[in-house]
C-alpha atoms as a printed R data frame, in Angstrom:
    type eleno elety resid chain resno       x      y      z
1   ATOM     1    CA   UNK     A     1   0.000  0.000  0.000
2   ATOM     2    CA   UNK     A     2   1.302  3.442 -0.962
3   ATOM     3    CA   UNK     A     3   1.954  5.362  2.257
4   ATOM     4    CA   UNK     A     4   1.155  8.683  0.580
5   ATOM     5    CA   UNK     A     5  -2.094  7.480 -0.946
6   ATOM     6    CA   UNK     A     6  -5.152  9.461  0.258
7   ATOM     7    CA   UNK     A     7  -6.852  6.117  0.957
8   ATOM     8    CA   UNK     A     8  -4.127  5.004  3.336
9   ATOM     9    CA   UNK     A     9  -5.598  4.869  6.901
10  ATOM    10    CA   UNK     A    10  -2.448  6.458  8.311
11  ATOM    11    CA   UNK     A    11  -2.643  9.300  5.802
12  ATOM    12    CA   UNK     A    12  -6.327  9.838  6.536
13  ATOM    13    CA   UNK     A    13  -5.624  9.892 10.283
14  ATOM    14    CA   UNK     A    14  -2.773 12.392  9.951
15  ATOM    15    CA   UNK     A    15  -4.841 14.587  7.634
16  ATOM    16    CA   UNK     A    16  -7.748 14.607 10.072
17  ATOM    17    CA   UNK     A    17  -5.391 15.319 12.978
18  ATOM    18    CA   UNK     A    18  -3.879 18.248 11.094
19  ATOM    19    CA   UNK     A    19  -7.374 19.575 10.355
20  ATOM    20    CA   UNK     A    20  -8.305 19.316 14.043
21  ATOM    21    CA   UNK     A    21  -5.136 21.130 15.121
22  ATOM    22    CA   UNK     A    22  -5.855 23.997 12.705
23  ATOM    23    CA   UNK     A    23  -9.506 24.097 13.778
24  ATOM    24    CA   UNK     A    24  -8.506 24.112 17.439
25  ATOM    25    CA   UNK     A    25  -6.145 27.037 16.870
26  ATOM    26    CA   UNK     A    26  -8.789 29.024 15.008
27  ATOM    27    CA   UNK     A    27 -11.291 28.341 17.770
28  ATOM    28    CA   UNK     A    28  -8.974 29.559 20.536
29  ATOM    29    CA   UNK     A    29  -7.897 32.684 18.642
30  ATOM    30    CA   UNK     A    30 -11.504 33.653 17.913
31  ATOM    31    CA   UNK     A    31 -12.423 33.093 21.575
32  ATOM    32    CA   UNK     A    32  -9.952 35.692 22.841
33  ATOM    33    CA   UNK     A    33 -12.511 38.500 22.999
34  ATOM    34    CA   UNK     A    34 -14.896 36.738 25.410
35  ATOM    35    CA   UNK     A    35 -18.030 38.030 23.663
36  ATOM    36    CA   UNK     A    36 -17.053 36.132 20.466
37  ATOM    37    CA   UNK     A    37 -16.948 32.695 22.148
38  ATOM    38    CA   UNK     A    38 -20.467 31.868 20.976
39  ATOM    39    CA   UNK     A    39 -19.643 32.580 17.344
40  ATOM    40    CA   UNK     A    40 -16.419 30.597 17.670
41  ATOM    41    CA   UNK     A    41 -18.228 27.555 19.127
42  ATOM    42    CA   UNK     A    42 -20.831 27.729 16.366
43  ATOM    43    CA   UNK     A    43 -18.177 27.937 13.648
44  ATOM    44    CA   UNK     A    44 -16.269 24.981 15.125
45  ATOM    45    CA   UNK     A    45 -19.387 22.806 15.161
46  ATOM    46    CA   UNK     A    46 -20.156 23.878 11.611
47  ATOM    47    CA   UNK     A    47 -16.844 22.318 10.555
48  ATOM    48    CA   UNK     A    48 -16.992 19.166 12.710
49  ATOM    49    CA   UNK     A    49 -20.533 18.356 11.575
50  ATOM    50    CA   UNK     A    50 -19.413 18.708  7.953
51  ATOM    51    CA   UNK     A    51 -16.470 16.411  8.683
52  ATOM    52    CA   UNK     A    52 -18.824 13.685  9.882
53  ATOM    53    CA   UNK     A    53 -21.127 14.179  6.909
54  ATOM    54    CA   UNK     A    54 -18.101 13.830  4.585
55  ATOM    55    CA   UNK     A    55 -18.814 17.212  3.051
56  ATOM    56    CA   UNK     A    56 -15.914 18.942  1.338
57  ATOM    57    CA   UNK     A    57 -14.725 21.710  3.603
58  ATOM    58    CA   UNK     A    58 -11.674 23.960  3.730
59  ATOM    59    CA   UNK     A    59 -10.972 24.400  7.427
60  ATOM    60    CA   UNK     A    60  -9.824 28.014  7.560
61  ATOM    61    CA   UNK     A    61 -12.175 29.351  4.899
62  ATOM    62    CA   UNK     A    62 -15.114 27.317  6.217
63  ATOM    63    CA   UNK     A    63 -14.530 28.340  9.827
64  ATOM    64    CA   UNK     A    64 -14.205 32.045  9.055
65  ATOM    65    CA   UNK     A    65 -17.254 31.949  6.804
66  ATOM    66    CA   UNK     A    66 -19.362 30.236  9.488
67  ATOM    67    CA   UNK     A    67 -17.989 32.612 12.147
68  ATOM    68    CA   UNK     A    68 -19.010 35.629 10.089
69  ATOM    69    CA   UNK     A    69 -22.435 34.365  9.004
70  ATOM    70    CA   UNK     A    70 -23.448 33.241 12.510
71  ATOM    71    CA   UNK     A    71 -21.773 36.034 14.465
72  ATOM    72    CA   UNK     A    72 -24.883 38.108 15.248
73  ATOM    73    CA   UNK     A    73 -27.126 35.238 16.332
74  ATOM    74    CA   UNK     A    74 -24.363 33.399 18.183
75  ATOM    75    CA   UNK     A    75 -23.318 36.524 20.103
76  ATOM    76    CA   UNK     A    76 -26.902 37.373 21.028
77  ATOM    77    CA   UNK     A    77 -27.213 33.807 22.306
78  ATOM    78    CA   UNK     A    78 -23.844 33.596 24.054
79  ATOM    79    CA   UNK     A    79 -24.096 36.754 26.177
80  ATOM    80    CA   UNK     A    80 -27.321 35.782 28.020
81  ATOM    81    CA   UNK     A    81 -26.072 32.180 28.320
82  ATOM    82    CA   UNK     A    82 -22.864 33.443 29.921
83  ATOM    83    CA   UNK     A    83 -24.751 35.723 32.313
84  ATOM    84    CA   UNK     A    84 -27.269 33.025 33.289
85  ATOM    85    CA   UNK     A    85 -24.490 30.489 33.817
86  ATOM    86    CA   UNK     A    86 -22.500 32.949 35.933
87  ATOM    87    CA   UNK     A    87 -25.601 33.781 37.994
88  ATOM    88    CA   UNK     A    88 -26.380 30.106 38.690
89  ATOM    89    CA   UNK     A    89 -22.775 29.308 39.620
90  ATOM    90    CA   UNK     A    90 -22.681 32.338 41.930
91  ATOM    91    CA   UNK     A    91 -25.903 31.136 43.571
92  ATOM    92    CA   UNK     A    92 -24.396 27.699 44.117
93  ATOM    93    CA   UNK     A    93 -21.245 29.228 45.600
94  ATOM    94    CA   UNK     A    94 -23.270 31.412 47.977
95  ATOM    95    CA   UNK     A    95 -25.360 28.449 49.175
96  ATOM    96    CA   UNK     A    96 -22.267 26.274 49.698
97  ATOM    97    CA   UNK     A    97 -19.909 28.810 51.233
98  ATOM    98    CA   UNK     A    98 -21.739 31.855 52.602
99  ATOM    99    CA   UNK     A    99 -25.228 30.971 53.805
100 ATOM   100    CA   UNK     A   100 -25.705 29.251 57.192
101 ATOM   101    CA   UNK     A   101 -25.922 25.416 57.155
102 ATOM   102    CA   UNK     A   102 -29.705 25.452 57.618
103 ATOM   103    CA   UNK     A   103 -30.058 26.864 54.105
104 ATOM   104    CA   UNK     A   104 -28.017 24.062 52.557
105 ATOM   105    CA   UNK     A   105 -31.150 22.492 51.080
106 ATOM   106    CA   UNK     A   106 -31.305 25.429 48.614
107 ATOM   107    CA   UNK     A   107 -28.396 23.779 46.853
108 ATOM   108    CA   UNK     A   108 -30.655 21.178 45.266
109 ATOM   109    CA   UNK     A   109 -33.076 23.449 43.368
110 ATOM   110    CA   UNK     A   110 -30.078 25.459 42.150
111 ATOM   111    CA   UNK     A   111 -28.410 22.259 40.926
112 ATOM   112    CA   UNK     A   112 -31.632 21.283 39.140
113 ATOM   113    CA   UNK     A   113 -31.703 24.663 37.395
114 ATOM   114    CA   UNK     A   114 -28.051 24.299 36.385
115 ATOM   115    CA   UNK     A   115 -28.641 20.834 34.918
116 ATOM   116    CA   UNK     A   116 -31.761 22.009 33.051
117 ATOM   117    CA   UNK     A   117 -29.851 24.996 31.685
118 ATOM   118    CA   UNK     A   118 -26.887 22.847 30.631
119 ATOM   119    CA   UNK     A   119 -29.127 20.358 28.816
120 ATOM   120    CA   UNK     A   120 -30.522 23.111 26.610
121 ATOM   121    CA   UNK     A   121 -27.177 24.878 26.289
122 ATOM   122    CA   UNK     A   122 -25.502 21.731 24.924
123 ATOM   123    CA   UNK     A   123 -27.665 21.902 21.794
124 ATOM   124    CA   UNK     A   124 -27.829 25.644 21.221
125 ATOM   125    CA   UNK     A   125 -24.644 26.360 19.292
126 ATOM   126    CA   UNK     A   126 -24.455 23.055 17.358
127 ATOM   127    CA   UNK     A   127 -28.094 23.646 16.379
128 ATOM   128    CA   UNK     A   128 -27.285 27.192 15.314
129 ATOM   129    CA   UNK     A   129 -24.492 25.886 13.087
130 ATOM   130    CA   UNK     A   130 -26.733 23.292 11.411
131 ATOM   131    CA   UNK     A   131 -30.204 24.812 11.023
132 ATOM   132    CA   UNK     A   132 -31.260 28.242  9.844
133 ATOM   133    CA   UNK     A   133 -34.043 29.620 12.045
134 ATOM   134    CA   UNK     A   134 -34.894 32.673 14.176
135 ATOM   135    CA   UNK     A   135 -32.959 32.834 17.436
136 ATOM   136    CA   UNK     A   136 -36.039 32.397 19.635
137 ATOM   137    CA   UNK     A   137 -36.955 29.236 17.728
138 ATOM   138    CA   UNK     A   138 -33.382 27.931 18.009
139 ATOM   139    CA   UNK     A   139 -33.466 28.260 21.801
140 ATOM   140    CA   UNK     A   140 -36.868 26.573 21.987
141 ATOM   141    CA   UNK     A   141 -35.681 23.755 19.711
142 ATOM   142    CA   UNK     A   142 -32.548 23.263 21.815
143 ATOM   143    CA   UNK     A   143 -34.570 22.529 24.942
144 ATOM   144    CA   UNK     A   144 -37.068 20.385 23.037
145 ATOM   145    CA   UNK     A   145 -34.246 18.316 21.521
146 ATOM   146    CA   UNK     A   146 -32.581 17.918 24.916
147 ATOM   147    CA   UNK     A   147 -35.796 16.388 26.253
148 ATOM   148    CA   UNK     A   148 -36.757 14.496 23.106
149 ATOM   149    CA   UNK     A   149 -33.337 12.849 22.849
150 ATOM   150    CA   UNK     A   150 -32.656 12.416 26.550
151 ATOM   151    CA   UNK     A   151 -30.206  9.468 26.248
152 ATOM   152    CA   UNK     A   152 -28.020 11.504 23.876
153 ATOM   153    CA   UNK     A   153 -28.295 14.533 26.163
154 ATOM   154    CA   UNK     A   154 -27.154 12.474 29.153
155 ATOM   155    CA   UNK     A   155 -24.210 10.990 27.240
156 ATOM   156    CA   UNK     A   156 -22.973 14.374 25.988
157 ATOM   157    CA   UNK     A   157 -23.498 15.970 29.401
158 ATOM   158    CA   UNK     A   158 -21.549 13.172 31.100
159 ATOM   159    CA   UNK     A   159 -18.707 13.540 28.603
160 ATOM   160    CA   UNK     A   160 -18.488 17.235 29.460
161 ATOM   161    CA   UNK     A   161 -18.593 16.604 33.191
162 ATOM   162    CA   UNK     A   162 -16.126 13.704 33.061
163 ATOM   163    CA   UNK     A   163 -13.188 15.952 32.178
164 ATOM   164    CA   UNK     A   164 -14.062 18.477 34.893
165 ATOM   165    CA   UNK     A   165 -14.455 15.756 37.512
166 ATOM   166    CA   UNK     A   166 -11.243 14.038 36.404
167 ATOM   167    CA   UNK     A   167  -9.187 17.207 36.772
168 ATOM   168    CA   UNK     A   168 -10.902 18.102 40.046
169 ATOM   169    CA   UNK     A   169 -10.100 14.756 41.660
170 ATOM   170    CA   UNK     A   170  -6.656 14.337 40.108
171 ATOM   171    CA   UNK     A   171  -4.994 17.744 40.164
172 ATOM   172    CA   UNK     A   172  -1.788 16.392 38.644
173 ATOM   173    CA   UNK     A   173  -3.727 15.902 35.380
174 ATOM   174    CA   UNK     A   174  -4.482 19.611 35.083
175 ATOM   175    CA   UNK     A   175  -1.364 20.500 33.073
176 ATOM   176    CA   UNK     A   176  -1.508 17.435 30.732
177 ATOM   177    CA   UNK     A   177  -5.224 17.980 30.072
178 ATOM   178    CA   UNK     A   178  -4.658 21.703 29.514
179 ATOM   179    CA   UNK     A   179  -1.812 20.907 27.087
180 ATOM   180    CA   UNK     A   180  -3.970 18.493 25.101
181 ATOM   181    CA   UNK     A   181  -6.783 21.021 24.839
182 ATOM   182    CA   UNK     A   182  -4.396 23.721 23.633
183 ATOM   183    CA   UNK     A   183  -3.102 21.291 20.999
184 ATOM   184    CA   UNK     A   184  -6.327 19.811 19.626
185 ATOM   185    CA   UNK     A   185  -8.628 19.101 22.569
186 ATOM   186    CA   UNK     A   186 -11.470 21.514 21.872
187 ATOM   187    CA   UNK     A   187 -11.868 20.491 18.240
188 ATOM   188    CA   UNK     A   188 -11.489 16.786 19.034
189 ATOM   189    CA   UNK     A   189 -14.172 16.925 21.711
190 ATOM   190    CA   UNK     A   190 -16.417 18.909 19.359
191 ATOM   191    CA   UNK     A   191 -15.943 16.194 16.734
192 ATOM   192    CA   UNK     A   192 -16.877 13.547 19.314
193 ATOM   193    CA   UNK     A   193 -19.978 15.465 20.416
194 ATOM   194    CA   UNK     A   194 -20.879 16.092 16.774
195 ATOM   195    CA   UNK     A   195 -21.161 12.336 16.262
196 ATOM   196    CA   UNK     A   196 -24.142 12.384 18.633
197 ATOM   197    CA   UNK     A   197 -25.531 15.703 17.423
198 ATOM   198    CA   UNK     A   198 -25.467 14.526 13.826
199 ATOM   199    CA   UNK     A   199 -27.720 11.574 14.665
200 ATOM   200    CA   UNK     A   200 -30.153 13.874 16.452
201 ATOM   201    CA   UNK     A   201 -30.200 16.502 13.692
202 ATOM   202    CA   UNK     A   202 -30.429 13.964 10.862
203 ATOM   203    CA   UNK     A   203 -33.474 12.445 12.522
204 ATOM   204    CA   UNK     A   204 -35.255 15.773 11.931
205 ATOM   205    CA   UNK     A   205 -34.231 16.116  8.276
206 ATOM   206    CA   UNK     A   206 -36.140 14.800  5.255
207 ATOM   207    CA   UNK     A   207 -34.811 11.367  4.278
208 ATOM   208    CA   UNK     A   208 -33.439 12.767  1.020
209 ATOM   209    CA   UNK     A   209 -31.145 15.115  2.983
210 ATOM   210    CA   UNK     A   210 -29.720 12.498  5.340
211 ATOM   211    CA   UNK     A   211 -26.173 11.440  4.483
212 ATOM   212    CA   UNK     A   212 -25.154  7.982  5.542
């Protein structure tokens, strides 16, 4: 087998790895102004979903095009998501560390709100990258999909939480995990999540538009 053949598994792996490294770098650069994180997430999912659908895509051109076209909606979505997330985390911190012990039970409704918010949040930006709809409808669809595809929601949520829990329990992994994410971690995880999102999104497309 010709090592340099495009059909060589090693060549395909190295090509995909190179694409993920470039995508990861673009994602991090475009996240530097915090208010652009939403647009950057949306653009990254636009590329990873195309990768899984075997659609021809130039990484840099495709990312920048998706970033530009989704910037307004993604930013309008990201800012309230960031503020709501910060508010809920602050509430949890106050209950755990500031309020007297007799108010500890307030932790549980706050945790329920955080989980409910996260379930909808997980779908918002991938959905924005895949479907064209008004922002209000996108948010509504995100929560409906999170409930309608609960097993997928739980799997993706657990994958997100696994890394946080791993680093929290094993502090010595913080630097290695950080290094991997700087290298290609964000794009690789997005590609993994996109595998699940693609199944969900394809189930809501006409059969003629579904790519096997």
